[in-house]
Every structure is written in structure tokens, then in C-alpha cells.
N, C-alpha and C positions, 0 to 999 in steps of 0.2 A: 275318097278325098285325099289328095296329095298333101304332103307335108307343108308345102308352101301355101296351099289354099285353105288349110284348116284354120278356123278362127281361134283366138286366144282361149286358153283353158283357165277357168276360174276355180282355184283350189283353196278351200278354207280349212284351217286346222282348229280342232275343238278340244284338244288335250295336249298338255305339255309334260305331264307326269301322272303316275298312278296316284290319284287323290286330288287331281285338279277339279276345277269347278264343275259340279255335276250337271248344272243347267246349261253348260256351254253348247252342247249338241243342239238342244232345242233353240237356243238363241241364234246360233249360226244358220239353222234351217229356216227360221221364221223371220229374221230381220232383213233378209235380202237374198238374191240368187247366188247359188254356188253350183258348179258342175260336179265337183268331187269334194267329199268331206273326209279329212284324215284325222286320225287320233293317235298320238304318240304317248305310250304308257310306260316305256321301258328305259328308265334311267339305269345306270350300272348297278346301283344298290338294289333296285327293284328286282333284278334277276335273283339275288340272294333271298329276298323276301318270298318270291314265288317258289324258289327251291325249298325253303323251309315249309311252305304250304304243302308242297308235294310229299315231303317227308311224313307229314301227318295224314295226307290223303292223296294217293297217286292220281286221282281223277281231277285234281285241281291244277294249279300252275299257270292260270291265266288271270287277267284283270277282270274281276267279277263286276266292277262298276260299269263296264261296257254293256253288259246284259241289262242292267237297270236303265241305262240310257236308251238302248234299243227298245225296251218294253214301252217307254214313253214316246219314242220318236219314229219307230219303224213305219207307222202309217204315213207319216210325212215324207220319209225317205222314199217310199214306194210311189206315193202320189206325185211327188215332184221329180221323180226319176234321177235322184242324186245318187251317185255311186260312192260307196264308203270303203275306205282302205285304212286298216288299223293293224298295229303290231300288238294289240291287246292279247293275242294268242300266247305270248310269252313262251313258256316252256311246253305248252300243250295247245297249239293252234287247232289241231283236229278236234280236241275236246271242246274248245270254245265254239267251233263251227257246229258241232253236234248240238250243243246247248242252244245255240242261236237258232238252229233249225227247229228244235222243239218249241222255242219261244214263238217263232213265226207261225208254226202250225196252230198253236193255241190262240193266236191273234187273227188267224184266217188269212195269212199271207204266204206267198211262195217265192221268196227272193232266191235268186241264183247265187249260191255261196261257194267260194273257192278258197283254197288254202295255199300257203307257201311254207314248206318245211325243208328239213335237211340241215338246218343250222346247229341242231343239238348234237354235240360230239362227246357227251359224257360217257357213253358206252364205249368210246374209242380213246378215252383219256390216256390209258397206259400205252396203247399202240402209238399214239401221237406224242408221247412224252410230255403230257400236260399235268402230271402229278396226280393227286387225288382230290380234285375240287368238288365242291357242292354242285356247281353248275359249270358247263363249258359250252359256249355258243359262239359260232362263227357269225360274223356280220355279213349277211348276204346283200346283194344289190337289187336293182330296180327291175331287171328284165323278167324275173319270175312274176312280179306284180303285173307287169304289162301283159304277160301271157295270159294270166287269169282274166284280165279285163278284155283282152282280145277274144277270149272264149265266151264272153257274154256275162261275166260275173257282175252282179249288183253289189255284192259285198265281198271284199278280199280280207281274209284273216291271215296274218303272218306270225312267225316266231321272230327271232332276232334278225332284223335287217338294219342297215344304217338308217338313222332318223330321216335323213334327206331322201332316202329311197321311197318313202311314202309319198313324196311329191314327184320325184323323178319318174317313177313307174307309170302313173297316169299320163304324164306328158309323153313318155315314149309311146304308149299305146295310142294316144290321141293324134300325135304328129307323125307317127311311123318312123321315128328315128332309128337308125342302125347303130351298131356299136362303134363305128368310126365317126359318128357325128359328135366329136369330142367337145367342141365349143358349146353346142346346144346342151349336151349333157351337163357340162360344167355350169352353164347358166342356170339350169333347173336345179342343180345341186345347191348353188348359192341361195336360190329362192327357198328351197327346202330347209336349208340351215337357218334361214331367217325366221321362218314360221314354225319350226319344230317345237320351240319352247313356248308356244302360245303367247300370252300377254306380255312376255318380255320384249316382244317386237312392237307393242302398242303402248309403251309407257310404263309397264310394270318393272319394278326393280331398277328404275332409271336413276343414274347418278346425278343428273343435272336437271332436277325438276323445274327450276326457274325457266328453262327453255320452253316448257310446256304450259306456261301460264295461259289460262283461257280454255284449256281442255279439261274435261271431266276425268279425273284420274281415280275417282272412288270405285268405279266399276268398269275397268278397261274391257273393250271388246276384243275378240280373238282375231288374229290376222288372216288375210287372204293374199294369195299370190296369183296374179293374172299373168300367165306364162304365154309368150308368143312362140311362133314356129321356129324362130332362130335361137330360142333359149333366153332371150331377154325377158324381163319381168317387171311388173309394177306391184309393189307391196302396198296394201290398203286394208280396209276393214269395212264391216257392214255400215251402211249409212245410218246415222243416228246413234250408233253404239258409242260407248265411252272410250277414253284413252286417246292416244295420238300416234300417228305414224309420221315420223320425221326422219331426215337423214341421220340425226343423232340416235334415235331409237333403233334404226336399222343397223347402224354402225356398231352400237353396243352389242347387238346379238351376233353380228358377224365376227367379232373378236372374242366371243365366248367359247371356251373349251376348244380352242384350236392350238396347234403347236407352232406352225410357221407359215410361210407364204404358199407352200404346197399343202393342199388339203386332200389327203388320199382317200379314195373310196374303192369299192370293188369294181366299179364300172368306168371310173374316170378319176384322174388326179386333177383337182381344180386349182388354178393359180389365183389365189386371193389377191396377189399384188397387181393384178390387171383389172380388178373390179372398180367400177365407177358408179357413184350415186348422184341422182339429180332429183331435187324436190320439184315435182311437176306442179302440183297444187296442194291445197290442204289435205293431209292424210293420204297422199299419193307420192310414193318415192320410186323412181325408175332405177333399176339395176341393169347395167350393161357392161360390156368389155370383158366378161369372164372368158378365159381361154382354158382349154382342157388338154391334158396330156394322157398318154396311155396309163392305165392303173398299174400299181405294183403287182408282182406275181403272187404274193401271199395275201391271205385274208387275215384280218385281226380276229382273234378269239378272246372273248371276255370270260375270265375265270373268277368265280367267287368261292369263298369257303368260310365256314364258321371257325372263328379263331379261339374256341374254348367257351367257357361259361363264367358267369360272374354272379355275385350276390353282394348286398351291402346293407348296412344298418347305420343309423345316425343317432349317437348319444347326445342328449341335451344336458348341458352343464351350466348351472345357474349360480351367479354370485361370486363369492370370494374363492381364492385358491383354485381357480378353474383349471390351470395347467396341471396342478398336482392331482386334482380329481380325474382329469383326462388320462394322466399317466397311470393311475391306478386301474382304470378301466382297460387301458391298453395291455398292462401286465396280465390282468385277469383273462382277457380274451386270448392272448398268446399262450398262456398256460393251458387254457381249456382246449385249444386247438393244436397243442404240441404234438400229439400222436396222430399221424396221417393228416396233417393240416393242409391248407390250401397251398398250391405251388407259389402263389403270390398273395401276400397279405399286406395291405397298406393302410396307414392311419394318417389322417389329415386333421389338424386342429385349427379351427377358425375362431378367433377371439370374439368376445362379446363387443357390441358397440360401446357399452359402458357398464362395467360390473356393478356400478352403483346407480344404474339408470332409473328413470321415472316409471318405466314399464318393464314387466318381466321379460318380454321379448328382447328389449335392449340390453338387459342384464344377463342374457343367456348366450353362452358359447356353444360350439358344436364340435363333436368328434366324429368324423366320418370314417367308417371302416369299410374297405372294399376288398373282397376276396375273389380270386380268379383261379380256375383250375380246368383242366381238360375233362375231368370227370364231374358231372353235375351233382352226383351224390355227395362228393366231398364238401361242397359248399351249399348244399341244400338244407335239409332240416337240421342237421348237426350244427351248422354255422348259426342258424337262427336260434337254436336252443341255447348255444353258448352265450348269446347276448341276453336272451330272456331270463336265463337262470341267474343272472347277476342282479335281478330286480331288487332283492332284499339283502344283498351282500356286497354292495359296492359303495360308491361315493354318496355323500349326502345330497338329497334331492334328485336321485336317479330317475330319469325317464328317457324314453326314446320317441322318435317321431312317429313310428308306426311299426307294427309287428313285421319282422323280416319275411320276405317272400321266398318262393322256390327259386332255385337257380335258373337263370335265363341265358340265352346265347349272348356272348360278349361281342356284339356287333359282328361284322363280317370283314373279310379282306377282299379286295377287288384288284386283280392284276390282269395282265394281257400277255398273250403269246401270238406267234405268227405260224400259220400252217399254209402249205402250198394250196392254191385254189383248187387244183385238181383232186385234192384229198377230200373235198367237200361236195356232197351230192345235193345240188340246188334243185329242189323238187317242187312241182306244183301238183295240186289235186284239183282238177277242173270241176265245174258245177255238176258234171255227169259222173264224177267219182273216178275219172281216169287219171292215172299218175303219169307225169311227163318230166323228163330231166331237162333242166335249163343249162345249156352249155355256158361255160365261163369265157371271158374274153381271152382271145388267143394272143393278141399283141399286148405285151406288158413292158413296163419300164421300171427299173430299180429306183427307189425313192432316194433322192439326195436333197440336201438343204440348198436353198437359193442364196447366193452370196448377197450380203447386205448392199442395197442400192446406194448410189451417191447421196450424201446428205444434202438437204436443201441449204441454200445460202444462209448463214447465221444472221440473226437480227442485229441491227446496229447496237453498239454499246450504249447503255442507258442506266440510270439509277435503278436499283432493285430493292425489294423489301423481303424479309424473311416471312413467308406465308405458306399456309397449307396448299399442297398441290391441287386439292380438290376445288379450289376457287377458280382454277382456270382449265382443269382437265377432268374428263370423265374416265371411269374405269369399270370393268366388270371382270370377275374372276370365277374360277370353277375347278373341279377336280377331274383328274384322269388317272385312276388307280392311285399309285403312291406319289404322282406328280401333280402339279397344279399350273394353271396359266393365269396371268393377269394381263388383260388387254387394256391399253390406255389410249385414249384418243383426244384430239384437240378440236374444239368447235369452230376454229377459224384458221386461216392460213398463217396469220401472225403467230398464233399459239403453236401451230405445228412447227414453224421454223425454229421456235425456241425449244419445244419438247425434244426434237430429234437430237439436240446437242448435249444438254446436261444429263438427261435421264438415260444413262447407260446401264448395262448390267451391273457394273461395279457400284454405281450410285444406288441402284435398287438394293444391293446387298447392304450398303451403309444405312439406307433408310429403314429397311426391314431386318433388324439384327438376327431374327430367327433363320434368315437365309444366308448368313455370312459364310458358312462353311459348305454351302450347296452349290451345285452347278446351275448357273442361270444363263440362259441364252436369249438374246434380244433379236427380234425379227421386225423390220420396218415394213409398213404397208402404206406407202405414200399416197396412193389413190384414196385411201380411207382416212388419211392424216392420223395414222395410228401406229403404235408400237405394241408388239406382243412379247411378253416375257414368259419363258417356259422355265419352271423351277422344279428341278429333279429331286425327288425324295422328301419333299416337305411334308407329305402326308403318309410317309412310311410308318407302318408296314402296308397301309392301303386304306382306301376310302372307308369311313365309318369305324375304323379301329384306332385311329390316331388319338392320343390323349389330347385334351384341350377342348376349348369351347366351340371350335369350328372345324370338325373333321373333314368337311367337304370344301373348304377354302372359299366359301361363298362371300365371306366378309373381308377376304384378303385385299381386294381392290380398294375397299373403303378405308382399310387401315393405311394403305399407301397414300390415298388422297388426304388423309389427316396429317401426314408427315410434312415437314417444312423444308423448303429450299428457297434460296434467293430468287425471287420472281420479278421480271421486269415490271416497273410501275405502270407502264402503258397497258399491260394485260390486266392489271388490278384496278385500273382507273374507274371502271364501272361496276366493280365487285366489292361490296362492303366487307371489311375484314371482321372475322368473328371476335367477340369479346374474349380477352384472355381470362383464364381461370385464376383462382387464388394461388 
């Protein structure tokens, strides 16, 4: 079948992260037809989790929940001839494929299983000047997946590939695209980017829920991309499933965890500033216009590492003279740990709601002690013993929340590096067990930023009111190593004409004081009525290690939406203002 004659390919995604809804695979397989089922399990932080799993047991390193899902659903997969493509292999795709084969044998099935490997560069970290990471994995592209499917695989298990490649690979195989079909590859990449995070494309985590009135948001269904031979697509979901697919929900996902108008990948650089959306009917959004350019010559490598160990204990301090009592406990802890103590020892005092309160909880303050060190022995039992031994020799009313635990890893760092694509052996293992090398793209193009397009005509002058941005704009934010992005979009042309003018990088730094000294870059995406802000270093030293309540910047966009600017009254006319606090 030629590329032009091939029918659209219906690709459903049933996982957006390791820990996503376990029943989603069954739901996607039974609620309606799909040709291919994908599962994305590998967030950046997940690689470190899998790396720690492998430290304890070298046979691990993959997403074990995928096996549970296949135990329940493999019969349906085989009966309905649905092909499955997943990156659940993580650090050990061959190991997961072997376990999957054992599972299938026990169930009486013989699926043809293939693997994509070659992404793991840990054994070459020194040679490639990558330091001493816990994990080091190159982001591979879609053509290895396509080769596996061309070889007749029913199930393809990969290691680290780009999230969108799980969608692009089946499309390459189905339509017979070549490496120079850049626009088609770009279109499929956009579709893959939309569905890769599961229900975030169907109303999950959506900033403007009033737009989705009348839709069941309690249990959103997972998304489907219907991809055509030219790379255009329709984003939808299974009939009767919950959630909503609108131009807004698709936009929210398109501006998630991107940097600028050029979205680089190992097979194509996609121009997001050319993308157009059209709401065809309820729960059907057409994506068109994506153009592709040659990919960059280097592959991104995700690096994770354990940033030391930590332990903590919390002293409860009740009633009068709480600060003096806490000071005594701090002096005693410092004295007990003075000899070969932790490299970092911090004390945080949280006052009681009311020292004279009607309940003991209200009258209780807290002294939190956090110890960090590269040696877990330093902050293990000795740290805990120092706290427990104060039980009869410290302040009046001494008690703690719970006995101290053993030291545990202090989160992880996530950083990135670039290596020439030629240094990475993109390898497939066919269902027959044969190993084949997948060549990288020959034609490449250095990645450069797209100049900011002309601004839309500003709206006419009119009265304004100081109001939260979130009353008229949506936002979504996320992490990329030590950096973060905030994508902001306008739900109407009028709001877009306003957004593009006052919400500059300088304005964002004023609205979010924590970014005041950081480099912030704005990228406009007029076709999506959106602006993306790239904030460098806000998560330093890296994902899940940053101090604070939001180490992955998931709430950064909502903080921005809660900040106030003078907003034209015409944009606020149909939006009730929130009540002011005391």
C-alpha cells in the first residue's frame, strides 16, 4: 500500500507517566477501536527512579506496571490485533521483553516482541565527557520503532526515545514515510506531543475548566490521534469516555515543556509556529500546518544523579516559651553531632497557631531538623539516636512526630548534554532476535531560535481593571532539568491581541519575583494564540532537588495566573472577579 493510499492510523495513548491510571490500557482497548496503543512511562525523574531500582537489583530498571497491564489485557491485544509500542523498557528494555515473553507463555500467547536499544550511554560516560551520572540515556527517534513494526512486531519495547516517537514510529511504518518527509514527520510529532501526557489532552490539569462545562471531568478518557498520510491529525478520545477534547485542551498540551518555536527531535525539527487548530465537532480537534526542518546533528542525553542523602526529625514544642525550648533542642542536637556531623544541618521553627489555644494541636509549635550528607552513615542511625536520646533531657513536654528513619536519597538531579548522533548506536532487536543498526539522519541543521514574529495590532484603548491574569488567560508549566517553561494562551482573538503586548519577559519577571534575576525568554506562537516563557535556572540544581514546594514547576503557571495586571474591562465583562481576601 502506498503512502497516499494508506488509511488514517488511529493511535491511542494509555499512559502519561510511571504511576498513571492502571486501568487505562483496558479502557482504551475496550471502549472503541485503536490500531496502535502506546504507553509513555519515562518522565525525566523516572529515569533516576529506575536507576536506583537497578542499583538494588540489576535485573530491574523497567516499568513493572506495564507487566501488570499486559497480564490483564494481552488476550484483548492479540484478539483485536492491536499493536503496542511502549518505552516502559526504561533502562532495561531487553529485560522487560524477556519478562513479557515469559508472561505471554504462561497465558498461552505468542506475540512477536521486538526491542529498541542503544540509548544507554552510562558505560561510555567518561569517554563522552558526561561526568559520573546515575543514568545517561540518549533520546532516540522513531525509525527504530518503525523497523520493528515493519519486521512484524506485535509489541515494541523501547528504552529512552523521545515521547513523540512512540506515535511517529507507527506512522512511519504505516505510511512508508522516508526521512525527507519532514512535514509529515513534523505533523506526527505534534500529534505525539499532544497525546504523550495522557489525560492532559482531554481536560486533565486544565487551567480554564469553565470552558469545559457540560463535560465529565471526574474521569477523563485517554487521547487518540487519528493521523493521516500527510501528517495532519485529529485529536479525539474513545466515544462515551469522560473528559473533553477542545482547541484549548490541545493548546495547553502543545505549550507544555517546550522551549521555543522550533521543537527539536532526532528525526525532525518541528516548527510549532506553523501549527493551526480547528475544532471540527465535539471532542475532535484537527491539527494542520506543521512544517518540518532537518533535525540537529546532536542527540539530547538525559543525565540523572543522586545528590546525596538526607534525614530529618521533627520536634513538637507545646505551650509557653516555645522559641526558647526549640533553641535548647537545637543547641543539644548541634552538640551531639559536633564530631563528624552532617555536611548540612538546618533547623526550621514553625510557630504554633496559638500557644494558648483550645486544642493541643493549635498550641504546638514545630522544630524541623534536616540533615544532608554524601555519606548515608553520617545521617543514619547516629542522627536518629541524637534526637531520641534527648527524650528525658531536653525541654518540658518533649516529644517528636515519629522515630527518625534511615537516611534516604536526597532526591535527584536531572541535567542534559548533547552528543553527536553518530556516537549513538540506534539498535533494534527483531522478533527473531536479530540485531540491526538503524542509521541516523544524514541531513542535519543547527538549531537556532526563531525571531519573534510581528506583534498583532494592539487592542483599542479602553478602561482597565486590576485583575488576576487567570481570569482571561490559560497557562501550563513544567520542568526541563534546571529550567522551566510557562506556556500562556488566550482563548479568543481579542485576548490574544492584548496578551502579546503587556505580557513580556520583563513583565513576567516583575509578576514572579523569584525569576527577577534569571534569564527569561519569550517565544510567541500566533497560530496557537500563545506565548511561551523559558526560565533558565529556576529549578537549579535540577529537577526534584530544588528547595521549595514545587521542584518540578508544575504550579508555576497557576502562580502566574493568580498575579494581577490591568486587564481591559471588555475581556472581564463576562468573567466574575474573585472576592478579595481580608
